[in-house]
PDB file of N, CA, C and O in Angstrom:
ATOM      1  N   MET A   1      84.340 109.652  89.460  1.00  0.00           N
ATOM      2  CA  MET A   1      83.641 108.421  89.143  1.00  0.00           C
ATOM      3  C   MET A   1      82.376 108.504  89.884  1.00  0.00           C
ATOM      4  O   MET A   1      82.392 108.716  91.096  1.00  0.00           O
ATOM      5  N   LYS A   2      81.186 108.337  89.175  1.00  0.00           N
ATOM      6  CA  LYS A   2      79.911 108.353  89.926  1.00  0.00           C
ATOM      7  C   LYS A   2      79.562 106.979  90.335  1.00  0.00           C
ATOM      8  O   LYS A   2      79.527 106.070  89.506  1.00  0.00           O
ATOM      9  N   LEU A   3      79.290 106.790  91.648  1.00  0.00           N
ATOM     10  CA  LEU A   3      78.987 105.413  92.184  1.00  0.00           C
ATOM     11  C   LEU A   3      77.449 105.320  92.577  1.00  0.00           C
ATOM     12  O   LEU A   3      76.787 106.308  92.893  1.00  0.00           O
ATOM     13  N   SER A   4      76.968 104.060  92.524  1.00  0.00           N
ATOM     14  CA  SER A   4      75.707 103.847  93.007  1.00  0.00           C
ATOM     15  C   SER A   4      75.700 104.108  94.484  1.00  0.00           C
ATOM     16  O   SER A   4      76.781 104.164  95.071  1.00  0.00           O
ATOM     17  N   LYS A   5      74.521 104.279  95.164  1.00  0.00           N
ATOM     18  CA  LYS A   5      74.411 104.656  96.525  1.00  0.00           C
ATOM     19  C   LYS A   5      75.059 103.427  97.432  1.00  0.00           C
ATOM     20  O   LYS A   5      75.649 103.636  98.492  1.00  0.00           O
ATOM     21  N   LYS A   6      74.878 102.234  96.907  1.00  0.00           N
ATOM     22  CA  LYS A   6      75.422 101.106  97.727  1.00  0.00           C
ATOM     23  C   LYS A   6      76.906 101.081  97.576  1.00  0.00           C
ATOM     24  O   LYS A   6      77.582 100.890  98.587  1.00  0.00           O
ATOM     25  N   ALA A   7      77.464 101.246  96.457  1.00  0.00           N
ATOM     26  CA  ALA A   7      78.945 101.251  96.202  1.00  0.00           C
ATOM     27  C   ALA A   7      79.566 102.413  97.018  1.00  0.00           C
ATOM     28  O   ALA A   7      80.591 102.269  97.685  1.00  0.00           O
ATOM     29  N   GLU A   8      78.890 103.548  96.923  1.00  0.00           N
ATOM     30  CA  GLU A   8      79.517 104.611  97.660  1.00  0.00           C
ATOM     31  C   GLU A   8      79.414 104.460  99.206  1.00  0.00           C
ATOM     32  O   GLU A   8      80.216 105.022  99.952  1.00  0.00           O
ATOM     33  N   GLU A   9      78.482 103.742  99.621  1.00  0.00           N
ATOM     34  CA  GLU A   9      78.343 103.356 101.067  1.00  0.00           C
ATOM     35  C   GLU A   9      79.520 102.422 101.512  1.00  0.00           C
ATOM     36  O   GLU A   9      80.152 102.617 102.551  1.00  0.00           O
ATOM     37  N   VAL A  10      79.755 101.422 100.668  1.00  0.00           N
ATOM     38  CA  VAL A  10      80.820 100.493 100.965  1.00  0.00           C
ATOM     39  C   VAL A  10      82.098 101.272 100.837  1.00  0.00           C
ATOM     40  O   VAL A  10      82.945 101.075 101.709  1.00  0.00           O
ATOM     41  N   ALA A  11      82.363 102.135  99.870  1.00  0.00           N
ATOM     42  CA  ALA A  11      83.626 102.877  99.868  1.00  0.00           C
ATOM     43  C   ALA A  11      83.813 103.763 101.104  1.00  0.00           C
ATOM     44  O   ALA A  11      84.952 103.935 101.538  1.00  0.00           O
ATOM     45  N   GLY A  12      82.736 104.343 101.704  1.00  0.00           N
ATOM     46  CA  GLY A  12      82.830 105.119 102.873  1.00  0.00           C
ATOM     47  C   GLY A  12      83.083 104.307 103.967  1.00  0.00           C
ATOM     48  O   GLY A  12      83.834 104.758 104.831  1.00  0.00           O
ATOM     49  N   LEU A  13      82.565 103.096 104.119  1.00  0.00           N
ATOM     50  CA  LEU A  13      82.984 102.105 105.209  1.00  0.00           C
ATOM     51  C   LEU A  13      84.442 101.918 105.122  1.00  0.00           C
ATOM     52  O   LEU A  13      85.088 102.050 106.162  1.00  0.00           O
ATOM     53  N   TYR A  14      85.055 101.624 104.010  1.00  0.00           N
ATOM     54  CA  TYR A  14      86.409 101.344 103.858  1.00  0.00           C
ATOM     55  C   TYR A  14      87.243 102.609 104.276  1.00  0.00           C
ATOM     56  O   TYR A  14      88.276 102.489 104.936  1.00  0.00           O
ATOM     57  N   ALA A  15      86.764 103.799 103.875  1.00  0.00           N
ATOM     58  CA  ALA A  15      87.580 105.089 104.287  1.00  0.00           C
ATOM     59  C   ALA A  15      87.632 105.200 105.769  1.00  0.00           C
ATOM     60  O   ALA A  15      88.591 105.694 106.362  1.00  0.00           O
ATOM     61  N   MET A  16      86.513 104.698 106.377  1.00  0.00           N
ATOM     62  CA  MET A  16      86.375 104.905 107.888  1.00  0.00           C
ATOM     63  C   MET A  16      87.302 103.955 108.513  1.00  0.00           C
ATOM     64  O   MET A  16      87.685 104.220 109.652  1.00  0.00           O
ATOM     65  N   MET A  17      87.711 102.916 107.953  1.00  0.00           N
ATOM     66  CA  MET A  17      88.631 101.884 108.426  1.00  0.00           C
ATOM     67  C   MET A  17      90.106 102.191 108.218  1.00  0.00           C
ATOM     68  O   MET A  17      90.911 101.473 108.811  1.00  0.00           O
ATOM     69  N   LEU A  18      90.537 103.135 107.474  1.00  0.00           N
ATOM     70  CA  LEU A  18      91.812 103.395 107.046  1.00  0.00           C
ATOM     71  C   LEU A  18      92.739 103.785 108.345  1.00  0.00           C
ATOM     72  O   LEU A  18      93.950 103.571 108.288  1.00  0.00           O
ATOM     73  N   GLY A  19      92.218 104.290 109.369  1.00  0.00           N
ATOM     74  CA  GLY A  19      93.000 104.667 110.554  1.00  0.00           C
ATOM     75  C   GLY A  19      93.306 103.373 111.359  1.00  0.00           C
ATOM     76  O   GLY A  19      94.108 103.470 112.288  1.00  0.00           O
ATOM     77  N   TYR A  20      92.777 102.254 111.103  1.00  0.00           N
ATOM     78  CA  TYR A  20      93.048 101.159 111.859  1.00  0.00           C
ATOM     79  C   TYR A  20      94.068 100.339 111.328  1.00  0.00           C
ATOM     80  O   TYR A  20      94.270 100.401 110.115  1.00  0.00           O
ATOM     81  N   SER A  21      94.808  99.510 112.094  1.00  0.00           N
ATOM     82  CA  SER A  21      95.986  98.730 111.621  1.00  0.00           C
ATOM     83  C   SER A  21      95.443  97.593 110.716  1.00  0.00           C
ATOM     84  O   SER A  21      96.173  97.158 109.825  1.00  0.00           O
ATOM     85  N   CYS A  22      94.281  97.123 110.888  1.00  0.00           N
ATOM     86  CA  CYS A  22      93.834  95.940 110.096  1.00  0.00           C
ATOM     87  C   CYS A  22      93.736  96.438 108.546  1.00  0.00           C
ATOM     88  O   CYS A  22      93.888  95.623 107.637  1.00  0.00           O
ATOM     89  N   ALA A  23      93.493  97.720 108.307  1.00  0.00           N
ATOM     90  CA  ALA A  23      93.228  98.156 106.972  1.00  0.00           C
ATOM     91  C   ALA A  23      94.474  98.173 106.069  1.00  0.00           C
ATOM     92  O   ALA A  23      94.403  98.380 104.857  1.00  0.00           O
ATOM     93  N   SER A  24      95.605  97.946 106.725  1.00  0.00           N
ATOM     94  CA  SER A  24      96.830  97.962 106.040  1.00  0.00           C
ATOM     95  C   SER A  24      97.244  96.460 105.646  1.00  0.00           C
ATOM     96  O   SER A  24      98.233  96.235 104.948  1.00  0.00           O
ATOM     97  N   ARG A  25      96.457  95.511 106.120  1.00  0.00           N
ATOM     98  CA  ARG A  25      96.736  94.108 105.770  1.00  0.00           C
ATOM     99  C   ARG A  25      96.215  93.819 104.389  1.00  0.00           C
ATOM    100  O   ARG A  25      95.208  94.343 103.913  1.00  0.00           O
ATOM    101  N   ALA A  26      97.000  92.926 103.776  1.00  0.00           N
ATOM    102  CA  ALA A  26      96.746  92.643 102.342  1.00  0.00           C
ATOM    103  C   ALA A  26      95.357  91.784 102.334  1.00  0.00           C
ATOM    104  O   ALA A  26      94.583  92.039 101.412  1.00  0.00           O
ATOM    105  N   ARG A  27      95.021  90.907 103.167  1.00  0.00           N
ATOM    106  CA  ARG A  27      93.801  90.252 103.182  1.00  0.00           C
ATOM    107  C   ARG A  27      92.601  91.137 103.335  1.00  0.00           C
ATOM    108  O   ARG A  27      91.589  90.965 102.656  1.00  0.00           O
ATOM    109  N   PHE A  28      92.726  92.127 104.271  1.00  0.00           N
ATOM    110  CA  PHE A  28      91.688  93.068 104.434  1.00  0.00           C
ATOM    111  C   PHE A  28      91.359  93.838 103.085  1.00  0.00           C
ATOM    112  O   PHE A  28      90.216  93.968 102.647  1.00  0.00           O
ATOM    113  N   LYS A  29      92.439  94.300 102.519  1.00  0.00           N
ATOM    114  CA  LYS A  29      92.327  95.132 101.197  1.00  0.00           C
ATOM    115  C   LYS A  29      91.735  94.147 100.137  1.00  0.00           C
ATOM    116  O   LYS A  29      90.807  94.535  99.428  1.00  0.00           O
ATOM    117  N   ASN A  30      92.208  92.970 100.015  1.00  0.00           N
ATOM    118  CA  ASN A  30      91.801  92.081  98.893  1.00  0.00           C
ATOM    119  C   ASN A  30      90.329  91.657  99.116  1.00  0.00           C
ATOM    120  O   ASN A  30      89.554  91.553  98.165  1.00  0.00           O
ATOM    121  N   ASN A  31      89.969  91.418 100.374  1.00  0.00           N
ATOM    122  CA  ASN A  31      88.454  91.193 100.567  1.00  0.00           C
ATOM    123  C   ASN A  31      87.583  92.323 100.348  1.00  0.00           C
ATOM    124  O   ASN A  31      86.494  92.154  99.801  1.00  0.00           O
ATOM    125  N   PHE A  32      87.980  93.493 100.739  1.00  0.00           N
ATOM    126  CA  PHE A  32      87.298  94.676 100.403  1.00  0.00           C
ATOM    127  C   PHE A  32      87.146  94.856  99.010  1.00  0.00           C
ATOM    128  O   PHE A  32      86.009  95.048  98.580  1.00  0.00           O
ATOM    129  N   PHE A  33      88.155  94.823  98.196  1.00  0.00           N
ATOM    130  CA  PHE A  33      88.075  95.151  96.719  1.00  0.00           C
ATOM    131  C   PHE A  33      87.303  94.029  96.094  1.00  0.00           C
ATOM    132  O   PHE A  33      86.580  94.301  95.136  1.00  0.00           O
ATOM    133  N   LYS A  34      87.375  92.864  96.510  1.00  0.00           N
ATOM    134  CA  LYS A  34      86.502  91.857  95.890  1.00  0.00           C
ATOM    135  C   LYS A  34      85.079  92.073  96.155  1.00  0.00           C
ATOM    136  O   LYS A  34      84.289  91.883  95.230  1.00  0.00           O
ATOM    137  N   ASP A  35      84.666  92.433  97.264  1.00  0.00           N
ATOM    138  CA  ASP A  35      83.269  92.675  97.459  1.00  0.00           C
ATOM    139  C   ASP A  35      82.822  94.057  96.853  1.00  0.00           C
ATOM    140  O   ASP A  35      81.684  94.212  96.410  1.00  0.00           O
ATOM    141  N   TRP A  36      83.716  94.996  96.853  1.00  0.00           N
ATOM    142  CA  TRP A  36      83.388  96.301  96.210  1.00  0.00           C
ATOM    143  C   TRP A  36      83.180  96.159  94.727  1.00  0.00           C
ATOM    144  O   TRP A  36      82.270  96.715  94.112  1.00  0.00           O
ATOM    145  N   THR A  37      84.139  95.334  94.172  1.00  0.00           N
ATOM    146  CA  THR A  37      84.058  95.077  92.684  1.00  0.00           C
ATOM    147  C   THR A  37      82.716  94.440  92.292  1.00  0.00           C
ATOM    148  O   THR A  37      82.079  94.769  91.291  1.00  0.00           O
ATOM    149  N   GLU A  38      82.324  93.444  93.226  1.00  0.00           N
ATOM    150  CA  GLU A  38      81.052  92.696  92.827  1.00  0.00           C
ATOM    151  C   GLU A  38      79.822  93.759  92.989  1.00  0.00           C
ATOM    152  O   GLU A  38      78.813  93.662  92.290  1.00  0.00           O
ATOM    153  N   GLU A  39      79.968  94.636  93.830  1.00  0.00           N
ATOM    154  CA  GLU A  39      78.894  95.675  93.990  1.00  0.00           C
ATOM    155  C   GLU A  39      78.764  96.561  92.811  1.00  0.00           C
ATOM    156  O   GLU A  39      77.668  96.837  92.321  1.00  0.00           O
ATOM    157  N   ILE A  40      80.005  97.048  92.317  1.00  0.00           N
ATOM    158  CA  ILE A  40      79.998  97.879  91.086  1.00  0.00           C
ATOM    159  C   ILE A  40      79.537  97.013  89.936  1.00  0.00           C
ATOM    160  O   ILE A  40      78.781  97.527  89.111  1.00  0.00           O
ATOM    161  N   GLN A  41      79.889  95.827  89.802  1.00  0.00           N
ATOM    162  CA  GLN A  41      79.503  95.128  88.644  1.00  0.00           C
ATOM    163  C   GLN A  41      78.006  94.855  88.682  1.00  0.00           C
ATOM    164  O   GLN A  41      77.345  94.835  87.643  1.00  0.00           O
ATOM    165  N   ARG A  42      77.488  94.650  89.846  1.00  0.00           N
ATOM    166  CA  ARG A  42      75.991  94.476  89.941  1.00  0.00           C
ATOM    167  C   ARG A  42      75.212  95.716  89.497  1.00  0.00           C
ATOM    168  O   ARG A  42      74.136  95.593  88.911  1.00  0.00           O
ATOM    169  N   GLU A  43      75.743  96.900  89.771  1.00  0.00           N
ATOM    170  CA  GLU A  43      75.235  98.206  89.326  1.00  0.00           C
ATOM    171  C   GLU A  43      75.358  98.251  87.786  1.00  0.00           C
ATOM    172  O   GLU A  43      74.406  98.594  87.085  1.00  0.00           O
ATOM    173  N   ASN A  44      76.524  97.903  87.295  1.00  0.00           N
ATOM    174  CA  ASN A  44      76.648  97.983  85.835  1.00  0.00           C
ATOM    175  C   ASN A  44      75.704  97.022  85.148  1.00  0.00           C
ATOM    176  O   ASN A  44      75.099  97.393  84.142  1.00  0.00           O
ATOM    177  N   GLU A  45      75.547  95.783  85.651  1.00  0.00           N
ATOM    178  CA  GLU A  45      74.507  94.843  85.046  1.00  0.00           C
ATOM    179  C   GLU A  45      73.136  95.515  85.005  1.00  0.00           C
ATOM    180  O   GLU A  45      72.411  95.452  84.012  1.00  0.00           O
ATOM    181  N   ASN A  46      72.825  96.134  86.078  1.00  0.00           N
ATOM    182  CA  ASN A  46      71.347  96.861  86.189  1.00  0.00           C
ATOM    183  C   ASN A  46      71.328  97.915  85.184  1.00  0.00           C
ATOM    184  O   ASN A  46      70.270  98.105  84.584  1.00  0.00           O
ATOM    185  N   LEU A  47      72.407  98.669  84.901  1.00  0.00           N
ATOM    186  CA  LEU A  47      72.307  99.599  83.942  1.00  0.00           C
ATOM    187  C   LEU A  47      72.309  99.146  82.542  1.00  0.00           C
ATOM    188  O   LEU A  47      71.757  99.820  81.672  1.00  0.00           O
ATOM    189  N   THR A  48      72.928  97.993  82.275  1.00  0.00           N
ATOM    190  CA  THR A  48      72.820  97.300  81.130  1.00  0.00           C
ATOM    191  C   THR A  48      71.410  96.726  80.822  1.00  0.00           C
ATOM    192  O   THR A  48      70.931  96.746  79.688  1.00  0.00           O
ATOM    193  N   LYS A  49      70.829  96.257  81.819  1.00  0.00           N
ATOM    194  CA  LYS A  49      69.515  95.647  81.576  1.00  0.00           C
ATOM    195  C   LYS A  49      68.451  96.866  81.251  1.00  0.00           C
ATOM    196  O   LYS A  49      67.468  96.690  80.531  1.00  0.00           O
ATOM    197  N   LYS A  50      68.753  98.032  81.831  1.00  0.00           N
ATOM    198  CA  LYS A  50      67.797  99.178  81.704  1.00  0.00           C
ATOM    199  C   LYS A  50      68.094  99.907  80.292  1.00  0.00           C
ATOM    200  O   LYS A  50      67.148 100.231  79.574  1.00  0.00           O
ATOM    201  N   TYR A  51      69.389 100.147  79.924  1.00  0.00           N
ATOM    202  CA  TYR A  51      69.696 100.980  78.853  1.00  0.00           C
ATOM    203  C   TYR A  51      70.433 100.278  77.717  1.00  0.00           C
ATOM    204  O   TYR A  51      70.670 100.866  76.662  1.00  0.00           O
ATOM    205  N   GLY A  52      70.789  99.027  77.941  1.00  0.00           N
ATOM    206  CA  GLY A  52      71.666  98.359  77.022  1.00  0.00           C
ATOM    207  C   GLY A  52      70.960  97.643  75.729  1.00  0.00           C
ATOM    208  O   GLY A  52      71.583  97.007  74.880  1.00  0.00           O
ATOM    209  N   TYR A  53      69.529  97.868  75.736  1.00  0.00           N
ATOM    210  CA  TYR A  53      68.846  97.329  74.504  1.00  0.00           C
ATOM    211  C   TYR A  53      67.750  98.314  74.167  1.00  0.00           C
ATOM    212  O   TYR A  53      67.154  98.995  75.002  1.00  0.00           O
ATOM    213  N   CYS A  54      67.535  98.321  72.814  1.00  0.00           N
ATOM    214  CA  CYS A  54      66.401  99.050  72.235  1.00  0.00           C
ATOM    215  C   CYS A  54      65.700  98.214  71.245  1.00  0.00           C
ATOM    216  O   CYS A  54      66.209  97.185  70.798  1.00  0.00           O
ATOM    217  N   THR A  55      64.528  98.648  70.894  1.00  0.00           N
ATOM    218  CA  THR A  55      63.773  97.946  69.885  1.00  0.00           C
ATOM    219  C   THR A  55      63.823  98.737  68.560  1.00  0.00           C
ATOM    220  O   THR A  55      63.391  99.890  68.548  1.00  0.00           O
ATOM    221  N   LEU A  56      64.293  98.213  67.525  1.00  0.00           N
ATOM    222  CA  LEU A  56      64.537  98.907  66.288  1.00  0.00           C
ATOM    223  C   LEU A  56      63.732  98.080  65.132  1.00  0.00           C
ATOM    224  O   LEU A  56      64.138  96.956  64.835  1.00  0.00           O
ATOM    225  N   ASP A  57      62.713  98.576  64.549  1.00  0.00           N
ATOM    226  CA  ASP A  57      61.957  97.962  63.494  1.00  0.00           C
ATOM    227  C   ASP A  57      61.337  96.605  64.170  1.00  0.00           C
ATOM    228  O   ASP A  57      61.198  95.589  63.489  1.00  0.00           O
ATOM    229  N   GLY A  58      61.008  96.651  65.425  1.00  0.00           N
ATOM    230  CA  GLY A  58      60.348  95.345  66.024  1.00  0.00           C
ATOM    231  C   GLY A  58      61.378  94.365  66.431  1.00  0.00           C
ATOM    232  O   GLY A  58      60.994  93.250  66.787  1.00  0.00           O
ATOM    233  N   HIS A  59      62.655  94.650  66.421  1.00  0.00           N
ATOM    234  CA  HIS A  59      63.709  93.699  66.778  1.00  0.00           C
ATOM    235  C   HIS A  59      64.509  94.301  67.930  1.00  0.00           C
ATOM    236  O   HIS A  59      64.895  95.470  67.954  1.00  0.00           O
ATOM    237  N   LYS A  60      64.728  93.361  68.915  1.00  0.00           N
ATOM    238  CA  LYS A  60      65.618  93.848  70.039  1.00  0.00           C
ATOM    239  C   LYS A  60      67.014  93.922  69.583  1.00  0.00           C
ATOM    240  O   LYS A  60      67.550  92.935  69.078  1.00  0.00           O
ATOM    241  N   GLN A  61      67.692  95.151  69.748  1.00  0.00           N
ATOM    242  CA  GLN A  61      69.072  95.321  69.411  1.00  0.00           C
ATOM    243  C   GLN A  61      69.936  95.702  70.611  1.00  0.00           C
ATOM    244  O   GLN A  61      69.418  96.355  71.517  1.00  0.00           O
ATOM    245  N   GLU A  62      71.145  95.359  70.672  1.00  0.00           N
ATOM    246  CA  GLU A  62      71.980  95.891  71.775  1.00  0.00           C
ATOM    247  C   GLU A  62      72.543  97.238  71.487  1.00  0.00           C
ATOM    248  O   GLU A  62      72.979  97.519  70.371  1.00  0.00           O
ATOM    249  N   VAL A  63      72.537  98.015  72.415  1.00  0.00           N
ATOM    250  CA  VAL A  63      73.052  99.373  72.421  1.00  0.00           C
ATOM    251  C   VAL A  63      74.451  99.121  73.002  1.00  0.00           C
ATOM    252  O   VAL A  63      74.602  98.755  74.167  1.00  0.00           O
ATOM    253  N   VAL A  64      75.526  99.341  72.105  1.00  0.00           N
ATOM    254  CA  VAL A  64      76.821  99.080  72.573  1.00  0.00           C
ATOM    255  C   VAL A  64      77.435 100.123  73.427  1.00  0.00           C
ATOM    256  O   VAL A  64      78.066  99.782  74.427  1.00  0.00           O
ATOM    257  N   ASN A  65      77.301 101.317  73.118  1.00  0.00           N
ATOM    258  CA  ASN A  65      77.861 102.477  73.815  1.00  0.00           C
ATOM    259  C   ASN A  65      76.827 103.322  74.362  1.00  0.00           C
ATOM    260  O   ASN A  65      76.567 104.344  73.727  1.00  0.00           O
ATOM    261  N   PHE A  66      76.098 103.049  75.574  1.00  0.00           N
ATOM    262  CA  PHE A  66      75.148 103.876  76.042  1.00  0.00           C
ATOM    263  C   PHE A  66      75.670 104.803  77.061  1.00  0.00           C
ATOM    264  O   PHE A  66      74.919 105.717  77.402  1.00  0.00           O
ATOM    265  N   LYS A  67      76.769 104.719  77.570  1.00  0.00           N
ATOM    266  CA  LYS A  67      77.456 105.571  78.674  1.00  0.00           C
ATOM    267  C   LYS A  67      78.134 106.750  78.065  1.00  0.00           C
ATOM    268  O   LYS A  67      78.778 106.675  77.018  1.00  0.00           O
ATOM    269  N   ILE A  68      77.962 107.893  78.789  1.00  0.00           N
ATOM    270  CA  ILE A  68      78.643 109.097  78.316  1.00  0.00           C
ATOM    271  C   ILE A  68      79.790 109.427  79.165  1.00  0.00           C
ATOM    272  O   ILE A  68      79.716 109.312  80.388  1.00  0.00           O
ATOM    273  N   GLU A  69      80.845 109.830  78.567  1.00  0.00           N
ATOM    274  CA  GLU A  69      82.110 110.260  79.253  1.00  0.00           C
ATOM    275  C   GLU A  69      81.900 111.532  79.901  1.00  0.00           C
ATOM    276  O   GLU A  69      81.204 112.348  79.297  1.00  0.00           O
ATOM    277  N   PRO A  70      82.381 111.845  81.025  1.00  0.00           N
ATOM    278  CA  PRO A  70      82.320 113.197  81.661  1.00  0.00           C
ATOM    279  C   PRO A  70      83.375 114.109  80.869  1.00  0.00           C
ATOM    280  O   PRO A  70      84.325 113.618  80.259  1.00  0.00           O
ATOM    281  N   PRO A  71      83.115 115.480  80.938  1.00  0.00           N
ATOM    282  CA  PRO A  71      84.109 116.356  80.353  1.00  0.00           C
ATOM    283  C   PRO A  71      85.504 116.194  80.962  1.00  0.00           C
ATOM    284  O   PRO A  71      85.649 116.058  82.177  1.00  0.00           O
ATOM    285  N   ALA A  72      86.465 116.211  80.153  1.00  0.00           N
ATOM    286  CA  ALA A  72      87.836 116.042  80.508  1.00  0.00           C
ATOM    287  C   ALA A  72      88.865 116.617  79.508  1.00  0.00           C
ATOM    288  O   ALA A  72      88.486 116.999  78.401  1.00  0.00           O
ATOM    289  N   LEU A  73      90.101 116.682  79.865  1.00  0.00           N
ATOM    290  CA  LEU A  73      91.082 117.114  78.779  1.00  0.00           C
ATOM    291  C   LEU A  73      91.509 115.855  77.955  1.00  0.00           C
ATOM    292  O   LEU A  73      91.668 114.779  78.532  1.00  0.00           O
ATOM    293  N   PHE A  74      91.680 115.977  76.711  1.00  0.00           N
ATOM    294  CA  PHE A  74      91.969 114.851  75.958  1.00  0.00           C
ATOM    295  C   PHE A  74      93.576 114.504  76.109  1.00  0.00           C
ATOM    296  O   PHE A  74      94.471 115.347  76.055  1.00  0.00           O
ATOM    297  N   LYS A  75      93.748 113.122  76.304  1.00  0.00           N
ATOM    298  CA  LYS A  75      95.080 112.804  76.541  1.00  0.00           C
ATOM    299  C   LYS A  75      95.693 112.219  75.253  1.00  0.00           C
ATOM    300  O   LYS A  75      96.831 112.541  74.911  1.00  0.00           O
ATOM    301  N   GLY A  76      94.950 111.371  74.549  1.00  0.00           N
ATOM    302  CA  GLY A  76      95.530 110.775  73.313  1.00  0.00           C
ATOM    303  C   GLY A  76      96.472 109.773  73.523  1.00  0.00           C
ATOM    304  O   GLY A  76      96.617 109.278  74.641  1.00  0.00           O
ATOM    305  N   ARG A  77      97.179 109.396  72.478  1.00  0.00           N
ATOM    306  CA  ARG A  77      98.300 108.341  72.592  1.00  0.00           C
ATOM    307  C   ARG A  77      99.402 109.013  71.928  1.00  0.00           C
ATOM    308  O   ARG A  77      99.214 109.719  70.937  1.00  0.00           O
ATOM    309  N   GLY A  78     100.582 108.811  72.457  1.00  0.00           N
ATOM    310  CA  GLY A  78     101.802 109.409  71.932  1.00  0.00           C
ATOM    311  C   GLY A  78     101.745 110.954  71.792  1.00  0.00           C
ATOM    312  O   GLY A  78     101.415 111.643  72.757  1.00  0.00           O
ATOM    313  N   ASN A  79     102.030 111.437  70.730  1.00  0.00           N
ATOM    314  CA  ASN A  79     102.102 112.913  70.391  1.00  0.00           C
ATOM    315  C   ASN A  79     100.887 113.284  69.616  1.00  0.00           C
ATOM    316  O   ASN A  79     101.007 113.833  68.521  1.00  0.00           O
ATOM    317  N   HIS A  80      99.642 112.992  70.164  1.00  0.00           N
ATOM    318  CA  HIS A  80      98.479 113.297  69.388  1.00  0.00           C
ATOM    319  C   HIS A  80      98.257 114.782  69.299  1.00  0.00           C
ATOM    320  O   HIS A  80      98.406 115.517  70.275  1.00  0.00           O
ATOM    321  N   PRO A  81      97.867 115.246  68.004  1.00  0.00           N
ATOM    322  CA  PRO A  81      97.706 116.796  67.854  1.00  0.00           C
ATOM    323  C   PRO A  81      96.584 117.374  68.707  1.00  0.00           C
ATOM    324  O   PRO A  81      96.604 118.588  68.909  1.00  0.00           O
ATOM    325  N   LYS A  82      95.633 116.653  69.214  1.00  0.00           N
ATOM    326  CA  LYS A  82      94.598 117.208  70.003  1.00  0.00           C
ATOM    327  C   LYS A  82      94.701 117.059  71.506  1.00  0.00           C
ATOM    328  O   LYS A  82      93.792 117.311  72.296  1.00  0.00           O
ATOM    329  N   MET A  83      96.036 116.578  71.842  1.00  0.00           N
ATOM    330  CA  MET A  83      96.338 116.382  73.202  1.00  0.00           C
ATOM    331  C   MET A  83      96.195 117.697  74.018  1.00  0.00           C
ATOM    332  O   MET A  83      96.717 118.728  73.594  1.00  0.00           O
ATOM    333  N   GLY A  84      95.498 117.677  75.181  1.00  0.00           N
ATOM    334  CA  GLY A  84      95.316 118.841  75.945  1.00  0.00           C
ATOM    335  C   GLY A  84      94.016 119.609  75.646  1.00  0.00           C
ATOM    336  O   GLY A  84      93.663 120.539  76.371  1.00  0.00           O
ATOM    337  N   MET A  85      93.329 119.227  74.608  1.00  0.00           N
ATOM    338  CA  MET A  85      92.035 119.970  74.284  1.00  0.00           C
ATOM    339  C   MET A  85      90.896 119.491  75.119  1.00  0.00           C
ATOM    340  O   MET A  85      90.908 118.386  75.661  1.00  0.00           O
ATOM    341  N   LEU A  86      89.909 120.343  75.214  1.00  0.00           N
ATOM    342  CA  LEU A  86      88.786 120.068  76.117  1.00  0.00           C
ATOM    343  C   LEU A  86      87.823 119.066  75.394  1.00  0.00           C
ATOM    344  O   LEU A  86      87.440 119.288  74.245  1.00  0.00           O
ATOM    345  N   LYS A  87      87.467 118.027  76.058  1.00  0.00           N
ATOM    346  CA  LYS A  87      86.267 117.162  75.653  1.00  0.00           C
ATOM    347  C   LYS A  87      85.113 117.674  76.329  1.00  0.00           C
ATOM    348  O   LYS A  87      84.986 117.572  77.549  1.00  0.00           O
ATOM    349  N   LYS A  88      84.182 118.274  75.514  1.00  0.00           N
ATOM    350  CA  LYS A  88      83.131 118.963  76.092  1.00  0.00           C
ATOM    351  C   LYS A  88      82.043 117.998  76.700  1.00  0.00           C
ATOM    352  O   LYS A  88      82.044 116.819  76.347  1.00  0.00           O
ATOM    353  N   SER A  89      81.102 118.473  77.618  1.00  0.00           N
ATOM    354  CA  SER A  89      80.044 117.741  78.109  1.00  0.00           C
ATOM    355  C   SER A  89      78.958 117.671  77.056  1.00  0.00           C
ATOM    356  O   SER A  89      78.815 118.573  76.230  1.00  0.00           O
ATOM    357  N   VAL A  90      78.186 116.581  77.093  1.00  0.00           N
ATOM    358  CA  VAL A  90      76.985 116.424  76.240  1.00  0.00           C
ATOM    359  C   VAL A  90      75.851 117.143  76.836  1.00  0.00           C
ATOM    360  O   VAL A  90      75.572 117.018  78.028  1.00  0.00           O
ATOM    361  N   SER A  91      75.163 117.928  75.994  1.00  0.00           N
ATOM    362  CA  SER A  91      74.021 118.690  76.343  1.00  0.00           C
ATOM    363  C   SER A  91      72.748 118.082  75.832  1.00  0.00           C
ATOM    364  O   SER A  91      72.757 117.368  74.830  1.00  0.00           O
ATOM    365  N   LYS A  92      71.675 118.346  76.488  1.00  0.00           N
ATOM    366  CA  LYS A  92      70.324 117.790  76.080  1.00  0.00           C
ATOM    367  C   LYS A  92      69.891 118.473  74.763  1.00  0.00           C
ATOM    368  O   LYS A  92      70.091 119.676  74.592  1.00  0.00           O
ATOM    369  N   LEU A  93      69.370 117.790  73.950  1.00  0.00           N
ATOM    370  CA  LEU A  93      68.777 118.381  72.669  1.00  0.00           C
ATOM    371  C   LEU A  93      67.395 118.996  72.819  1.00  0.00           C
ATOM    372  O   LEU A  93      66.833 119.497  71.844  1.00  0.00           O
TER     373      LEU A  93
END
């Protein structure tokens, strides 16, 4: 998962706290994940503002799927015939 610089910084701060007893408390974890989720959502909103719309024939249109998945092995559902096949990365045209 690629994180924004701010979200990565917050995750690093959490990782540094894992050795302390307070990090095992439910309140600490809940508060961290609440704030971290807000930071990630803020970054997603910024991406949507930048890439989520285009102008087509003079009209503003929403771009529904502007994010690209990283390469991975296909999992599928159930006993899918393509299970285990490589989903290749997207290359520039």
